[in-house]
N, C-alpha and C positions, 0 to 999 in steps of 0.2 A: 528597499524597494519602496516608491511612493505610496502612499496612502497606510502606512504597515507601522502601529506601533510598538509591533511584537518586539519583545527581546527574547525568545525562545531559544535557547542552544542547542543543539545536535550533538552530544557526546561520541566520540569516535576513540578508538581504543585498536591500536595494533593486534592485542593478543585478548585474552577474556575480559569480560568487565570485572573490576574487582568485586571482591565480595561485598564491600563496604559499602559501595554504593547501594546493591542491592539493599544490604539492611538497615540503609537509611533512607530507603525511598519512601515517601509517604502517599502516593497515588499509584497505581498499579493499575495498568489496561490490557488487559489480556484479550485478543483480537484471533479466532482460531476458526477450525472445522472441524473441533475434536468437541463432541459433546459430552459434557461432566455434568453431574450435580450431588454435589456441591460442583462447582467450575474447576477447571484444570488447575488456577492459579491458586484455589483453596488447599488443593493436593500439595503444590509445591511450597506452600508457604513456609511450612515447619524444617523440610529439608534447605531451603534457600536460608532462612531466618531472617524472614521478614519479620519489621516492629510490627507488633500487636494492634499497632491504631493505624495501621497501615487502608488506605481505601481502595478498594478493588472494586475495578469497572469491568466485568466479562464482555465482550461483544459475540455476537454469532449472527450470521447470515449475508454480511455483505460480500462474502466471494471474493474475485479477482479486486474490486475495489478496496476490500479493506485494510491495505498498507497504509496507501494515501488518507483513507478515513479515518484510521485512529493515528496519525500521526497529527492530523490536522485536530482530531480529539483531546490529543493531550496536549498540546499547544496552548487551547483553551484552558483545560484544566491547571498547565504550568502556568499563564496569565491572572487565573484564580486565587494564586496563592505564590505570590512572588516569593523566590528562594526554596520552594520544597522541591525537593525531585520528584520527577517522573519519569518512571519506566514503563517505556510501550513495549510488548513482547507481542508480534505476530507468529502466529503457528498454524502450519496444516500439516493434516496427514491426508491429501488426495488418496492415498493407495487404501483406503480404508474403503473406499467404493468400491474396489474392483469386483467384480462379479464373476465369479466363475459358473454361476447357475446359467445366464445368458450371454451371448454375443452379436450383440446390435453392433450396427455400424459405428453409433455414439457411443457404443462402450469401449470399441475397439479403438477410436479415434483416443478417447479419455485416459486409455490406459497408456498410450505411446507418448501424448502430451504433458499430461499432468505426474506432477512428484512430488512428495514431501520438502518441507521446507520450514527454516525458522530466523527470523531478524529481530533486534532487538534497539532501541534508540532509547537516551537518556535527554531528558529534559528538564532545561530549568530556567525559568523570568530572574534576568538578572538587567543590570542597567546598563555595562558595556562589558556585551558576549569578547572573547579574544578568540576564538576560533570555533570552527564548525560553520554550521547555517544558521541562519535567521529564518521563524517561519513567520508567514505573513499570512494573507487573506486567502480562506477556503469557501468551498462552492459544491453542492452536487446539483446534478442534473437528471432528473426521473421523467423518461417517458413513460405516457401512460398505454397503456394495451399493450406491451412487453414482456408481461410475465414469462410468455414461453419459450424467450429465446435462450435462455440458461438460466440453471439451475440445478437442482436435485430434487429428486422422489425420496421417499422415502415406504417400505413395504415390509413383510415379516420377514425378510432375510437381507436385507440392509438397504443402502442407498443405490439409489439408480443417476446418473449424469441426465440432465436436459441442456441439449446443445446443438442450435438452431443453425440449418444450413445457411441460411439467411443472413449470418451474424457479419461475416467480412464485408458484404454488401451495405448492409444495416450500418455498419461502422462508417464507412466510406461515404453514404450520403447526410450521415446524420448527427456526425460529433463535430463538424468544422464551425457551425453556428454556436453551442453553447460553449465551444473551446476559444475560439476568437473572443466572444463575448468577456466571457473571463480574463482575457489577457488583456484586454483594452480597459478593462475597468481597474487593473490593478499596476500595468506595466505603463509606462512611456512610450507614448507611440503603439500600443500595444504590441511589441517587439518582444519575444523572449524563448529562453530555450525551452525546448520539453524533455520532460523525462518521464518516459512512458512506463505501463507494465506492459511486457512483451509477452501477449497472452498467444501469438504462433505465428507462423510465418507469412497466412492468408491476413491476419488482423495487421500486425505490423505494416504490410502492404498496404491495406485500407485506410490506417493511422496517418499515413504520409499521404496518402494521396487528398483525405479528409481536412488534412494541416496545411496542405502543399507545402512541405517539408521537399528541401532538395536532396539528392542521392547523398547517403552516408551519415546523416544525420540522425539516425537511429542504431548507427554501427555498436556501440554500446549494448544496446538493448537484444542487439540479434547475437553477441557474444555469451551474455547472459541467458537467452535461450537456449543456445547452444549446450552450452555446460552446465546448466543444472534444470533444463527442462522448465515449464510452466509451474510454479509453485504457487501458484493463485498469490495470496495477499504479501507475501515476505518478496516476492521476487522485483517488485518495485525498489524494493530498499536496499536488494544487491546491484542494483543498477543506479541507485544516486550515490551507494560506497565508492563503485568504480568512477563514476562521474566526476566523484570527489576528488580521490585518489590521481587524475588527470588532470587534478587543479580548476575546479569551477572558479569562472570570476561574474559576478552580476547576479541578475535574477536570473528564476527558471520556472517553471509551472508544470509540478510535478500531476500526473494524471494516468488514471486506469478506469476499467470500466469492470462492471459486476452487476451481477441479478437485479431484477428489480422494474427493468435493465436500467441500470445507471453509471454516470460518468460522474466520479469522483476527482476534483481539483485542488491543489494547494502551491500559493505562491511560496519562492524560498528564495534566499538570497546568500551568497557564501560570504563570509566571515573570515579572514584573514588575519595571521599573527602580523 
């Protein structure tokens, strides 16, 4: 990818990740909607067998944008310590926000759309990656005055969803400029495939309009949404896996939207044997 000096590798496995990789990890990013103190990675450390000198970086509050932002953060940590193994874990338990005490329209939509999910990536800065993907530039765009578009509230009975009816329209009108700006800065002629977080059917239609995509360009996103629902942050990593399985060639932009209201972007490039 033009302008990228990153040699970060996205590790992939057809089965579960070997425990040796977990045990040798020296950086752990845990991004999730699960609130623990100590954080969930500390609870998991002894069970998994992490090294005692592991650096833990728990991240909370990015919502659906957390998969892209977490992967970008993992890439920066990997580059800061060449050779170190960085494990990025993205975990969401959206059903914790199910409310039996009320039934607002937003609650019903959230219960139907959101689901639980988890994904992980193993990153390492190497001089000549042989397979996987190379992570490139990353950026975020925060729109001021948009705190009420998406998020969660907390009260004595639990979490409550904040989901504006204006979200699809906002995405259609406002996403295009920062997305195309990121692509133009990091890809030749500003052309790249988009790998998007599938926030819902209406949001995907809005993304297509905003990015001026042709019919079928977000078919993988729709297939993941049909199979798993919106798992929030991990969902875009499910999309990435399917895109890689189909044989990604060249560069792509990973994109996700989350509370703030924020767009997260990450440039990647396929590395084939």
